[in-house]
Wavefront OBJ file of the C-alpha trace (Angstrom):
o trace
v -109.308 72.549 91.973
v -112.780 74.142 92.042
v -113.328 77.766 91.082
v -114.258 78.652 94.676
v -111.080 77.076 96.012
v -109.066 78.847 93.336
v -110.494 82.238 94.346
v -109.701 81.620 98.010
v -106.145 80.602 97.143
v -105.646 83.722 95.020
v -106.930 86.032 97.760
v -104.793 84.293 100.366
v -101.703 84.513 98.170
v -102.271 88.226 97.577
v -102.680 88.889 101.316
v -99.463 87.125 102.230
v -97.688 88.923 99.412
v -98.822 92.213 100.988
v -97.461 91.023 104.338
v -94.138 90.048 102.771
v -93.888 93.437 101.042
v -94.457 95.183 104.380
v -91.715 93.042 105.932
v -89.225 93.979 103.222
v -90.049 97.658 103.602
v -89.561 97.426 107.379
v -86.269 95.544 106.953
v -84.718 98.761 105.725
v -85.060 99.953 109.287
v -83.421 96.791 110.725
v -86.730 94.998 111.216
v -86.495 91.242 111.735
v -89.690 89.250 111.228
v -88.437 86.106 112.950
v -87.309 87.965 116.056
v -90.604 89.865 116.197
v -92.665 86.687 116.027
v -90.428 84.996 118.592
v -90.866 87.940 120.952
v -94.653 87.730 120.769
v -94.597 83.928 121.069
v -92.434 84.115 124.169
v -94.701 86.691 125.776
v -97.814 84.601 125.139
v -96.081 81.429 126.341
v -95.154 83.168 129.592
v -98.626 84.596 130.234
v -100.658 81.571 129.101
v -98.905 78.738 130.933
v -96.820 77.505 128.029
v -99.433 77.806 125.285
v -98.203 79.261 122.025
v -100.108 81.364 119.489
v -101.088 79.828 116.169
v -99.310 80.851 113.021
v -102.314 82.787 111.753
v -102.469 84.741 115.039
v -98.817 85.652 114.579
v -99.551 86.685 110.991
v -102.392 88.986 112.038
v -100.397 90.443 114.927
v -97.362 91.073 112.725
v -99.532 92.669 110.023
v -100.918 95.120 112.588
v -97.431 95.812 113.920
v -96.291 96.642 110.378
v -99.245 98.991 109.855
v -101.341 96.860 107.516
v -105.111 97.192 107.636
v -106.477 93.731 108.383
v -109.776 91.903 108.016
v -110.075 88.627 109.913
v -112.943 86.154 109.534
v -112.786 83.167 111.863
v -115.254 80.996 113.683
v -116.369 81.752 117.232
v -113.843 80.561 119.775
v -110.969 80.515 117.280
v -108.897 83.074 119.201
v -109.509 86.303 117.290
v -108.888 88.413 120.411
v -105.239 87.454 121.001
v -103.805 89.477 118.068
v -105.401 92.629 119.547
v -102.497 93.030 121.967
v -99.719 92.361 119.443
v -99.030 96.033 118.543
v -98.595 96.919 122.227
v -96.328 93.949 122.998
v -94.215 94.308 119.870
v -94.033 98.061 120.393
v -92.274 97.669 123.724
v -95.389 97.994 125.855
v -95.943 101.607 124.829
v -99.003 103.118 123.226
v -102.742 102.636 123.199
v -105.048 100.282 121.327
v -108.666 101.334 120.791
v -111.103 98.413 120.785
v -114.659 99.119 119.608
v -116.891 96.402 121.030
v -120.673 96.352 121.074
v -121.852 94.488 124.187
v -121.015 95.334 127.794
v -120.641 91.666 128.725
v -118.180 91.201 125.864
v -116.254 94.335 126.832
v -115.858 93.208 130.435
v -114.855 89.709 129.326
v -112.180 91.079 126.989
v -110.891 93.484 129.638
v -110.409 90.595 132.077
v -108.594 88.616 129.382
v -106.259 91.527 128.646
v -105.521 92.011 132.359
v -104.548 88.337 132.632
v -102.151 88.870 129.727
v -100.525 91.777 131.536
v -102.158 94.510 129.459
v -103.878 97.357 131.292
v -107.444 97.627 130.007
v -109.962 100.384 130.675
v -113.608 99.872 129.795
v -115.625 102.924 128.777
v -119.342 102.230 128.480
v -122.678 103.038 130.085
v -121.522 101.537 133.394
v -118.336 103.584 133.660
v -119.406 106.774 131.881
v -119.532 109.990 133.880
v -119.773 113.725 133.342
v -116.039 114.051 133.978
v -115.266 111.595 131.192
v -117.724 113.339 128.893
v -115.821 116.598 129.351
v -112.556 115.123 128.087
v -113.801 112.560 125.539
v -114.292 115.091 122.780
v -113.117 115.424 119.221
v -110.476 117.890 120.357
v -108.935 115.251 122.611
v -109.071 112.598 119.893
v -107.360 114.937 117.476
v -104.719 116.164 119.923
v -101.149 115.058 119.325
v -100.661 113.869 122.902
v -103.492 111.394 122.540
v -103.277 110.283 118.925
v -99.508 109.904 118.582
v -99.450 106.815 120.811
v -102.364 104.940 119.193
v -100.987 101.715 117.759
v -104.155 100.215 116.258
v -107.939 100.467 116.098
v -109.872 97.227 116.548
v -113.472 96.881 115.305
v -114.670 93.690 116.971
v -117.748 91.878 115.616
v -117.600 94.237 112.649
v -120.655 92.694 110.966
v -122.867 94.752 113.301
v -121.576 97.938 111.666
v -123.860 97.039 108.764
v -126.721 95.299 110.573
v -126.987 97.495 113.699
v -125.792 100.690 112.064
v -128.859 100.765 109.824
v -131.454 101.147 112.609
v -130.458 100.080 116.110
v -127.264 102.055 116.719
v -126.785 104.447 113.838
v -123.519 105.788 115.263
v -121.889 102.502 114.219
v -122.094 103.776 110.639
v -119.681 106.573 111.626
v -117.003 104.330 113.105
v -114.864 104.817 109.998
v -114.516 108.502 110.918
v -112.003 107.478 113.596
v -109.345 107.460 110.903
v -109.683 111.226 110.646
v -108.539 111.635 114.277
v -105.431 109.439 114.207
v -102.200 109.745 112.248
v -101.865 108.114 108.869
v -100.533 104.603 109.102
v -102.505 103.570 112.191
v -103.974 100.213 111.105
v -107.540 98.989 111.566
v -108.355 95.376 112.388
v -111.927 94.283 111.600
v -112.872 90.890 113.040
v -116.015 88.797 112.875
v -117.264 85.239 112.542
v -120.172 85.922 110.186
v -119.581 88.139 107.185
v -120.887 87.498 103.689
v -118.796 88.460 100.631
v -121.062 91.431 99.864
v -120.871 92.610 103.474
v -117.082 92.363 103.363
v -116.992 94.951 100.592
v -119.415 97.191 102.492
v -117.417 97.048 105.737
v -114.137 97.588 103.910
v -115.531 100.683 102.196
v -116.970 102.058 105.424
v -113.670 101.617 107.282
v -111.572 102.832 104.328
v -109.777 99.493 104.057
v -108.259 98.735 100.657
v -108.565 94.944 100.495
v -106.088 94.780 97.605
v -103.383 96.269 99.840
v -104.556 94.899 103.204
v -104.000 91.616 104.998
v -107.195 89.611 104.501
v -107.560 86.253 106.219
v -110.698 84.123 105.899
v -110.478 80.978 108.019
v -114.187 80.272 107.593
v -116.821 80.217 110.301
v -117.791 76.551 110.223
v -117.738 74.765 113.574
v -117.038 71.084 112.789
v -117.892 69.953 116.319
v -121.449 71.369 116.229
v -124.351 69.365 114.791
v -127.141 71.538 113.402
v -130.815 70.614 113.321
v -134.216 72.186 112.749
v -137.409 71.252 114.546
v -140.911 72.519 114.191
v -142.921 74.183 116.972
v -146.279 75.891 117.048
v -145.052 79.401 117.923
v -142.163 81.329 119.527
v -144.109 81.054 122.812
v -144.336 77.243 122.620
v -142.346 76.762 125.822
v -143.536 73.170 126.207
v -141.470 72.275 123.129
v -138.396 72.641 125.368
v -139.548 69.892 127.706
v -138.158 67.055 125.573
v -134.643 68.341 126.235
v -135.047 67.969 130.021
v -136.842 64.639 130.400
v -133.878 62.659 131.713
v -133.684 61.500 135.313
v -131.204 63.972 136.763
v -129.625 63.163 140.119
v -127.066 65.959 140.400
v -126.386 69.252 138.678
v -123.522 67.853 136.605
v -125.947 65.442 134.925
v -127.648 68.377 133.193
v -125.936 69.274 129.940
v -124.911 72.901 130.051
v -127.503 74.506 127.791
v -127.983 78.014 126.462
v -131.514 78.762 125.242
v -132.068 81.890 123.169
v -135.492 83.562 123.095
v -136.206 86.838 121.338
v -138.364 88.469 124.046
v -137.301 89.480 127.572
v -140.493 88.406 129.308
v -140.433 85.064 127.503
v -137.004 84.276 128.981
v -138.444 84.525 132.491
v -141.502 82.448 131.608
v -139.356 79.744 130.009
v -136.981 79.772 132.991
v -139.870 79.173 135.385
v -141.274 76.418 133.152
v -137.938 74.577 132.908
v -137.464 74.736 136.670
v -140.812 73.017 137.117
v -139.591 70.076 135.004
v -136.491 69.490 137.143
v -136.252 67.902 140.594
v -136.709 70.490 143.384
v -133.072 70.140 144.443
v -131.866 71.141 140.955
v -134.221 73.980 140.128
v -131.675 76.545 141.252
v -129.451 75.552 138.311
v -131.695 77.396 135.811
v -131.360 81.159 135.307
v -132.414 83.863 132.877
v -130.341 86.657 131.355
v -131.456 89.733 129.424
v -130.601 93.421 129.085
v -133.354 94.445 131.494
v -131.528 92.993 134.485
v -129.297 95.174 136.628
v -125.686 95.175 135.450
v -124.466 93.703 138.715
v -127.022 90.906 138.447
v -126.015 90.178 134.868
v -122.352 89.923 135.814
v -123.182 87.595 138.686
v -125.318 85.309 136.510
v -122.749 85.238 133.716
v -119.892 84.347 136.076
v -121.964 81.612 137.717
v -122.877 80.190 134.311
v -119.226 80.228 133.247
v -118.248 78.315 136.392
v -121.025 75.763 135.820
v -123.100 76.695 138.859
v -125.969 77.379 136.474
v -126.515 74.527 134.013
v -129.267 76.132 131.928
v -129.457 79.788 130.912
v -132.415 81.288 129.072
v -131.227 84.479 127.418
v -131.743 87.121 124.774
v -129.064 88.580 122.516
v -127.550 90.181 125.643
v -125.688 86.876 126.172
v -124.609 86.806 122.547
v -121.485 87.639 120.639
v -118.063 87.106 122.135
v -119.116 85.627 125.465
v -116.586 82.905 126.278
v -118.244 79.960 128.052
v -116.292 76.841 127.050
v -118.514 74.024 128.315
v -121.841 74.731 126.594
v -122.931 71.453 125.023
v -126.208 72.603 123.536
v -127.660 75.815 122.121
v -131.393 76.045 121.459
v -133.083 78.926 119.652
v -136.848 79.157 120.253
v -138.258 81.085 117.294
v -136.463 82.221 114.167
v -133.894 85.006 114.349
v -133.711 88.000 112.043
v -130.931 86.517 109.893
v -128.776 83.468 109.258
v -125.770 85.368 110.607
v -127.513 85.967 113.931
v -128.513 82.320 114.248
v -125.015 80.986 113.519
v -123.506 83.548 115.905
v -125.748 82.228 118.663
v -125.178 78.609 117.661
v -121.450 79.284 117.914
v -121.752 79.666 121.692
v -121.804 75.850 121.833
v -118.752 73.609 121.756
v -116.109 76.234 122.508
v -113.861 73.385 123.621
v -112.661 71.631 120.440
v -112.485 68.265 122.220
v -116.259 68.145 122.701
v -119.172 67.604 120.349
v -122.120 69.953 120.694
v -125.450 70.566 119.038
v -127.373 73.637 117.901
v -131.133 73.295 117.498
v -133.358 75.857 115.799
v -137.015 75.552 116.836
v -138.971 77.045 113.954
v -142.572 78.215 114.296
v -145.367 76.851 112.088
v -145.934 80.168 110.332
v -142.557 79.880 108.610
v -143.854 77.025 106.450
v -147.427 78.197 105.959
v -148.462 80.079 102.851
v -151.227 82.647 102.864
v -153.279 84.226 100.097
v -152.721 87.968 100.374
v -156.033 88.946 98.805
v -157.996 86.405 100.812
v -156.475 87.673 104.041
v -157.458 91.219 103.146
v -161.024 90.194 102.320
v -161.225 88.228 105.539
v -160.108 91.174 107.617
v -162.161 93.728 105.656
v -161.263 97.369 105.794
v -160.455 97.447 109.493
v -156.741 98.162 109.510
v -156.568 100.018 112.795
v -155.227 97.113 114.815
v -152.652 96.127 112.212
v -151.236 99.617 112.193
v -150.048 99.357 115.736
v -146.311 99.075 115.933
v -144.939 95.960 117.626
v -143.322 96.153 120.998
v -139.538 96.410 121.024
v -137.337 94.984 123.768
v -133.843 93.893 122.606
v -131.289 95.647 120.153
v -131.413 92.621 118.070
v -135.312 91.981 118.278
v -137.188 89.716 115.875
v -137.866 91.678 112.698
v -140.493 89.390 111.160
v -144.183 90.190 110.759
v -147.192 88.119 109.808
v -148.381 88.350 106.243
v -151.775 89.660 107.341
v -150.064 92.689 108.903
v -147.862 93.159 105.848
v -150.879 92.972 103.572
v -152.972 95.450 105.542
v -150.098 97.904 105.739
v -149.419 97.438 102.027
v -153.002 98.227 101.104
v -153.055 101.163 103.489
v -149.900 102.573 101.924
v -150.513 101.846 98.233
v -154.281 101.798 97.979
v -154.571 98.558 95.987
v -158.064 97.990 94.702
v -160.137 94.882 95.227
v -159.974 93.768 91.621
v -156.514 92.210 91.835
v -155.903 88.525 91.391
v -156.471 86.427 94.488
v -153.703 83.973 93.624
v -150.876 85.882 95.319
v -149.335 83.595 97.933
v -146.505 84.386 100.313
v -145.168 82.825 103.478
v -147.212 83.726 106.538
v -144.067 84.938 108.320
v -141.431 86.804 106.335
v -137.798 85.992 107.172
v -134.442 86.660 105.574
v -134.138 84.627 102.339
v -130.791 83.131 103.380
v -132.232 81.923 106.686
v -135.322 80.502 104.971
v -133.117 78.694 102.468
v -131.043 77.227 105.315
v -134.208 76.088 107.117
v -135.967 74.602 104.100
v -133.014 72.943 102.401
v -133.022 69.164 102.053
v -129.270 69.173 101.472
v -126.460 69.598 103.977
v -127.059 72.646 106.155
v -123.328 73.095 106.662
v -122.776 73.319 102.905
v -125.593 75.862 102.660
v -123.924 78.078 105.258
v -120.521 77.686 103.575
v -122.041 78.842 100.307
v -123.719 81.858 101.878
v -120.657 83.070 103.797
v -118.118 82.120 101.146
v -116.156 79.848 103.487
v -112.976 78.212 102.218
v -113.486 74.732 100.729
v -113.473 71.898 103.211
v -110.119 70.137 103.458
v -110.262 66.626 102.019
v -108.534 63.732 103.712
v -108.560 65.010 107.282
v -110.012 62.350 109.533
v -112.799 63.394 111.853
v -110.960 61.576 114.642
v -108.101 64.080 114.417
v -109.527 66.469 116.971
v -106.595 68.816 117.331
v -107.165 72.446 118.156
v -104.672 73.719 115.580
v -106.322 71.732 112.799
v -109.818 72.709 113.823
v -108.959 76.400 113.887
v -106.954 76.562 110.650
v -108.607 74.006 108.395
v -112.208 73.785 107.299
v -112.470 70.094 108.086
v -115.193 67.487 108.045
v -117.549 67.383 111.047
v -116.126 65.626 114.084
v -119.505 64.118 114.945
v -122.945 64.399 113.397
v -123.151 66.992 110.643
v -126.816 68.004 110.548
v -130.269 66.472 110.653
v -130.478 66.306 106.849
v -127.222 64.356 106.571
v -128.390 62.025 109.343
v -131.653 61.400 107.486
v -129.793 60.769 104.243
v -127.504 58.225 105.876
v -130.533 56.569 107.407
v -132.133 56.203 103.987
v -128.925 54.776 102.577
v -128.692 52.256 105.404
v -132.319 51.175 104.881
v -132.729 51.113 101.053
v -135.824 48.930 101.157
v -137.753 51.530 103.122
v -139.451 54.079 100.897
v -139.150 57.406 102.667
v -140.445 60.775 101.669
v -138.501 64.000 101.769
v -137.375 64.807 105.292
v -137.821 68.553 105.084
v -138.110 70.622 108.264
v -141.780 71.247 107.547
v -142.519 67.555 108.131
v -140.482 67.074 111.293
v -142.751 66.995 114.355
v -141.390 68.030 117.696
v -142.247 64.679 119.233
v -139.840 62.758 116.964
v -136.984 61.652 119.227
v -133.631 60.051 118.476
v -132.222 57.331 120.718
v -128.648 56.670 121.908
v -126.684 54.262 119.723
v -124.866 51.188 120.974
v -121.337 52.062 119.795
v -119.498 54.960 121.479
v -117.726 57.495 119.274
v -114.206 58.903 119.619
v -115.356 61.082 122.532
v -116.595 57.968 124.363
v -120.156 59.198 123.855
v -123.010 57.224 122.389
v -124.203 59.230 119.374
v -127.906 59.753 118.810
v -129.314 57.342 116.227
v -132.671 58.155 114.630
v -135.430 55.667 115.350
v -136.706 53.945 112.203
v -140.295 54.000 113.434
v -140.014 57.701 114.108
v -138.482 58.203 110.690
v -141.413 56.459 109.034
v -143.852 58.467 111.128
v -142.025 61.690 110.328
v -142.227 61.083 106.612
v -145.833 59.963 106.461
v -147.931 62.027 104.014
v -149.323 65.084 105.680
v -152.825 66.372 105.200
v -152.849 69.415 102.968
v -153.756 72.595 104.773
v -155.533 75.634 103.463
v -152.291 77.642 103.530
v -150.204 75.022 101.718
v -148.075 75.832 98.667
v -150.348 76.274 95.624
v -150.783 73.353 93.271
v -150.086 75.343 90.120
v -148.252 78.465 89.072
v -150.285 81.039 87.199
v -150.042 84.268 85.256
v -146.725 86.116 85.614
v -145.313 83.457 87.904
v -146.053 80.746 85.333
v -144.670 82.814 82.471
v -141.462 83.479 84.389
v -141.033 79.752 85.040
v -141.631 78.964 81.344
v -139.092 81.543 80.211
v -136.514 80.259 82.688
v -136.918 76.653 81.516
v -136.725 77.688 77.854
v -133.531 79.620 78.603
v -132.113 76.677 80.558
v -132.972 74.317 77.676
v -131.213 76.595 75.184
v -128.103 76.821 77.355
v -128.140 73.063 77.883
v -128.055 72.518 74.127
v -125.145 74.925 73.692
v -123.249 73.693 76.731
v -123.523 69.898 76.608
v -125.040 68.961 73.264
v -123.607 71.407 70.707
v -122.946 68.725 68.069
v -125.866 66.473 68.837
v -128.657 66.038 66.332
v -131.107 66.458 69.194
v -132.929 69.776 69.132
v -133.729 71.881 72.165
v -137.290 70.543 72.134
v -135.978 66.998 72.118
v -133.855 67.622 75.193
v -136.890 68.947 77.069
v -140.189 68.432 75.216
v -142.636 71.317 75.255
v -145.354 69.294 76.975
v -142.927 68.287 79.717
v -141.685 71.873 80.009
v -145.252 73.089 80.356
v -146.014 70.627 83.155
v -142.795 71.430 84.987
v -143.465 75.157 84.750
v -147.066 74.765 85.898
v -146.656 72.475 88.892
v -145.415 74.358 91.952
v -144.903 71.418 94.307
v -142.178 69.512 92.513
v -139.421 68.821 95.005
v -137.622 65.724 93.718
v -136.957 63.673 90.607
v -139.615 61.240 91.805
v -142.151 64.083 91.696
v -141.111 64.916 88.118
v -141.491 61.302 87.004
v -144.921 61.052 88.599
v -146.079 64.321 87.050
v -144.753 63.669 83.526
v -145.575 59.967 83.493
v -141.954 59.111 82.763
v -142.042 60.855 79.376
v -138.810 62.769 79.888
v -135.856 60.563 78.992
v -133.223 62.837 80.539
v -134.891 63.247 83.905
v -132.203 61.328 85.800
v -129.443 63.367 84.196
v -130.940 66.858 84.309
v -133.868 66.644 86.728
v -131.946 68.246 89.593
v -130.947 71.164 87.359
v -134.573 71.806 86.423
v -135.604 71.692 90.074
v -132.847 74.175 90.896
v -134.031 76.543 88.139
v -137.622 76.414 89.358
v -136.569 76.820 92.977
v -134.529 79.888 92.060
v -137.591 81.356 90.329
v -139.754 80.691 93.377
v -137.189 82.100 95.802
v -136.636 85.182 93.645
v -140.379 85.764 93.480
v -140.756 85.380 97.241
v -137.779 87.651 97.830
v -139.223 90.385 95.625
v -142.543 90.096 97.384
v -140.828 90.251 100.738
v -138.879 93.353 99.698
v -142.009 95.025 98.339
v -143.924 94.135 101.468
v -141.063 95.447 103.598
v -141.006 98.715 101.648
v -144.759 99.092 101.959
v -144.545 98.197 105.621
v -141.930 100.889 106.165
v -144.094 103.404 104.303
v -147.101 102.457 106.395
v -145.009 102.600 109.555
v -143.775 106.059 108.600
v -147.343 107.163 107.915
v -148.413 105.870 111.309
v -145.476 107.641 112.904
v -146.433 110.919 111.195
v -150.069 110.504 112.222
v -148.985 109.736 115.748
v -146.763 112.817 115.812
v -149.628 115.008 114.596
v -151.973 113.440 117.111
v -149.489 114.001 119.898
v -149.047 117.618 118.798
v -152.803 118.203 118.835
v -153.077 116.511 122.205
v -150.259 118.681 123.524
v -152.009 121.830 122.300
v -155.301 120.723 123.834
v -153.502 119.951 127.072
v -152.001 123.442 127.093
v -155.452 124.949 126.560
v -156.905 122.880 129.392
v -154.059 123.865 131.676
v -154.501 127.561 130.758
v -158.258 127.410 131.455
v -157.636 125.633 134.723
v -155.056 128.228 135.713
v -157.513 131.015 134.881
v -160.146 129.364 137.083
v -157.648 129.082 139.917
v -156.683 132.763 139.536
v -160.351 133.850 139.564
v -161.070 131.776 142.652
v -158.023 133.128 144.440
v -159.051 136.716 143.570
v -162.589 136.102 144.865
v -161.267 134.667 148.128
v -158.836 137.555 148.484
v -161.576 140.149 147.945
v -163.833 138.439 150.472
v -161.038 138.337 153.009
v -160.292 142.026 152.534
v -164.000 142.888 152.889
v -164.298 140.897 156.125
v -161.201 142.528 157.519
v -162.536 145.982 156.607
v -165.892 145.235 158.216
v -164.135 144.089 161.378
v -162.065 147.265 161.463
v -165.190 149.418 160.914
v -167.085 147.675 163.732
v -164.198 148.105 166.112
v -163.924 151.757 165.166
v -167.633 152.359 165.783
v -167.430 150.743 169.210
v -164.378 152.779 170.078
v -166.098 156.009 169.101
v -169.295 155.081 171.044
v -167.350 154.493 174.259
v -165.317 157.636 173.721
v -168.509 159.857 173.654
v -169.842 158.628 177.057
v -169.541 161.159 180.074
v -167.396 160.156 182.984
v -168.793 160.578 186.573
v -166.767 163.010 188.656
v -166.108 162.371 192.391
v -168.002 164.521 194.891
v -166.048 166.317 197.622
v -166.408 164.876 201.130
v -166.732 168.286 202.673
v -170.224 168.726 201.371
v -172.539 165.829 202.120
v -174.190 164.450 199.159
v -177.832 165.235 198.855
v -179.796 162.289 200.122
v -176.868 160.738 201.990
v -177.154 159.738 205.661
v -174.955 162.596 206.695
v -177.117 165.086 204.817
v -180.302 163.724 206.326
v -178.832 163.832 209.799
v -177.780 167.403 209.287
v -180.994 168.439 207.691
v -183.696 166.215 209.084
v -186.419 168.528 207.983
v -185.276 168.748 204.356
v -186.379 166.421 201.663
v -183.689 165.130 199.272
v -184.040 166.665 195.832
v -185.034 164.359 193.039
v -182.562 164.030 190.060
v -181.986 161.296 187.510
v -178.718 159.575 186.515
v -178.959 157.943 183.056
v -177.158 154.641 183.780
v -175.322 153.012 186.654
v -172.361 152.324 184.364
v -171.777 156.059 184.167
v -170.855 156.237 187.885
v -167.232 155.769 188.815
v -166.913 154.349 192.325
v -164.103 155.277 194.733
v -163.272 155.610 198.408
v -163.657 159.303 197.900
v -167.236 158.970 196.631
v -170.235 159.656 198.813
v -173.196 157.402 198.771
v -176.606 157.773 197.241
v -179.492 156.763 199.439
v -181.410 153.603 198.792
v -184.643 155.516 198.374
v -182.984 157.701 195.751
v -181.909 154.690 193.790
v -185.323 153.118 193.982
v -187.025 156.312 192.953
v -184.776 156.591 189.921
v -184.886 152.865 189.004
v -181.163 152.575 189.544
v -181.188 149.502 191.739
l 1 2 3 4 5 6 7 8 9 10 11 12 13 14 15 16 17 18 19 20 21 22 23 24 25 26 27 28 29 30 31 32 33 34 35 36 37 38 39 40 41 42 43 44 45 46 47 48 49 50 51 52 53 54 55 56 57 58 59 60 61 62 63 64 65 66 67 68 69 70 71 72 73 74 75 76 77 78 79 80 81 82 83 84 85 86 87 88 89 90 91 92 93 94 95 96 97 98 99 100 101 102 103 104 105 106 107 108 109 110 111 112 113 114 115 116 117 118 119 120 121 122 123 124 125 126 127 128 129 130 131 132 133 134 135 136 137 138 139 140 141 142 143 144 145 146 147 148 149 150 151 152 153 154 155 156 157 158 159 160 161 162 163 164 165 166 167 168 169 170 171 172 173 174 175 176 177 178 179 180 181 182 183 184 185 186 187 188 189 190 191 192 193 194 195 196 197 198 199 200 201 202 203 204 205 206 207 208 209 210 211 212 213 214 215 216 217 218 219 220 221 222 223 224 225 226 227 228 229 230 231 232 233 234 235 236 237 238 239 240 241 242 243 244 245 246 247 248 249 250 251 252 253 254 255 256 257 258 259 260 261 262 263 264 265 266 267 268 269 270 271 272 273 274 275 276 277 278 279 280 281 282 283 284 285 286 287 288 289 290 291 292 293 294 295 296 297 298 299 300 301 302 303 304 305 306 307 308 309 310 311 312 313 314 315 316 317 318 319 320 321 322 323 324 325 326 327 328 329 330 331 332 333 334 335 336 337 338 339 340 341 342 343 344 345 346 347 348 349 350 351 352 353 354 355 356 357 358 359 360 361 362 363 364 365 366 367 368 369 370 371 372 373 374 375 376 377 378 379 380 381 382 383 384 385 386 387 388 389 390 391 392 393 394 395 396 397 398 399 400 401 402 403 404 405 406 407 408 409 410 411 412 413 414 415 416 417 418 419 420 421 422 423 424 425 426 427 428 429 430 431 432 433 434 435 436 437 438 439 440 441 442 443 444 445 446 447 448 449 450 451 452 453 454 455 456 457 458 459 460 461 462 463 464 465 466 467 468 469 470 471 472 473 474 475 476 477 478 479 480 481 482 483 484 485 486 487 488 489 490 491 492 493 494 495 496 497 498 499 500 501 502 503 504 505 506 507 508 509 510 511 512 513 514 515 516 517 518 519 520 521 522 523 524 525 526 527 528 529 530 531 532 533 534 535 536 537 538 539 540 541 542 543 544 545 546 547 548 549 550 551 552 553 554 555 556 557 558 559 560 561 562 563 564 565 566 567 568 569 570 571 572 573 574 575 576 577 578 579 580 581 582 583 584 585 586 587 588 589 590 591 592 593 594 595 596 597 598 599 600 601 602 603 604 605 606 607 608 609 610 611 612 613 614 615 616 617 618 619 620 621 622 623 624 625 626 627 628 629 630 631 632 633 634 635 636 637 638 639 640 641 642 643 644 645 646 647 648 649 650 651 652 653 654 655 656 657 658 659 660 661 662 663 664 665 666 667 668 669 670 671 672 673 674 675 676 677 678 679 680 681 682 683 684 685 686 687 688 689 690 691 692 693 694 695 696 697 698 699 700 701 702 703 704 705 706 707 708 709 710 711 712 713 714 715 716 717 718 719 720 721 722 723 724 725 726 727 728 729 730 731 732 733 734 735 736 737 738 739 740 741 742 743 744 745 746 747 748 749 750 751 752 753 754 755 756 757 758 759 760 761 762 763 764 765 766 767 768 769 770 771 772 773 774 775 776 777 778
């Protein structure tokens, strides 16, 4: 038994001992474990058309019912959700279960599943939130006895995001452990996930106040034996044409298209890729391609997701919004265009494929060129000069889980801006052009089995020996870490191909030498699923492994300075340990086991990747190369990876410092702009006030002048004399009557100023015409 297997067995034994202790304690209150498990089994059988829960689901459900904190690690599609309802069912249908879930699509999917199982489920999220709910969802409600006394369990689903998302994206996830302060003691917490490394397990347990020594811990592993993993090389994350090879078949009907989920890290890119894929399909089938991202309306997202689940859509191009927990059983292929931020994220997305255990699926990671290219930091800085303005612009951000990688040129410029490195440094510093998580890079670049690499990283239980790959039984696949049911990975396929063609000399089949155009062909013999497996073409294999022309950004030929000294020291230490470990009584000295001249060459050369490379470099002068060559390569690789990791961490720290500096500068600039804007607005307001005052004064002056003019006219008319009527008894001088009465008299001459002064009436007498003419009154 290996040490890893022994550790897993010890942890498993301790967990089941904790469960047995809880059973014995509960038996004092007439608890019966067998009856409890039978009750839950009967309920599930009734609600799920005769299907029964697995033993491990009963174990988890019983542990929660007994009040044990639980941590469950199981692959996607294993059935982690079913134990959520166990405390409610075993508690007589009373009480509440709080489920903390991160994605709206996942929440709605789980709520529908609970409703089908007869459990009332209420979803509280951005779609259902309201001011009324906000008034009652307070700490006082959480801490009230009426609310907290009926809580049976707290479920933290996809608990790995508490660490990854809680750091930056959703910081409130870091406070999820505070829920324990609002519920009575003894309320258990269940933390579930499919991707959790051993170090992350300790972090999550500490955050949620879970004592793993006293809890029920169950690690079923996250390997999916019915998924074949592969890596292919593309020019960039926007190389949409690289997807064309997956849709070149002659499709006649929608069912001919393998249900495919394509992940892309940018929202806009999902729509571009969707349009491009539609153009490659016959017009009658173009409606079977859709896109899905967080920017769509919630109603539209639900409609697309339901249609994809029913198979109406055969191809979905999506971001992380269609990620964790989404249950779509018939996906045969998952493609990721562009690297993700971590190995956990990639395997979570790959786990969307093959949810039915009776089908074989594939997960393909399309890796951009910059992952494999090396760049000289100093040379990049000299090439770009001192102009760092453009590199200081922060990248756009679309999705919670957006790509967190940056080009080395940006990292370098930000590093120099933050630390002020002078130009006299060595120009031999080389790093990868695009920085990614070390675990993901190791998984991409490995020449060994990718499945084994993932098992090592996540600490999966050892693979069960002796289980035939033809035994495709759901219970076995979900409980045992078994051998792959179909193809394992592209590296294993290449290795088998080399073994089947020993006369063909083939170079290392690393991902960096795999062109996108290399295509496999269907084999002649169907497998257990009555499918013809893909068999690599020998001509393509030879073409794939042809020597590639060295590029300017290739891995350096030699190590130098501190890097070289570190490699020397590591090989000397390895040689000393080798002597003590395997040759303690041999007369051979340490120098004889690994001669100094050989050690020097091995430490100097940075491109040694195989025993053949060592033999060619040393001229066959190391006698123990076949026995210990792989160990030396592993030591040197560890040195190189450690060096790259340190550089990546330093670059990340410098990048964060530069980003913070840019943020501070931006804040100051915005403050100054705000102050200037206030000044401009104040000046503009003053101008408006002055103009309004001027207009008001002018209006008042015009009104006053109008009033004065009217007053003057009124006074002028008021001073004019009014003509009085003359009595009829006395004829008016000069009238006809007067002249007739006094024919010998001449009418006296008098002057009337203006005609307008006369007021005419029937009572008036008349003035003669001659009088008017004499006085110019006509």
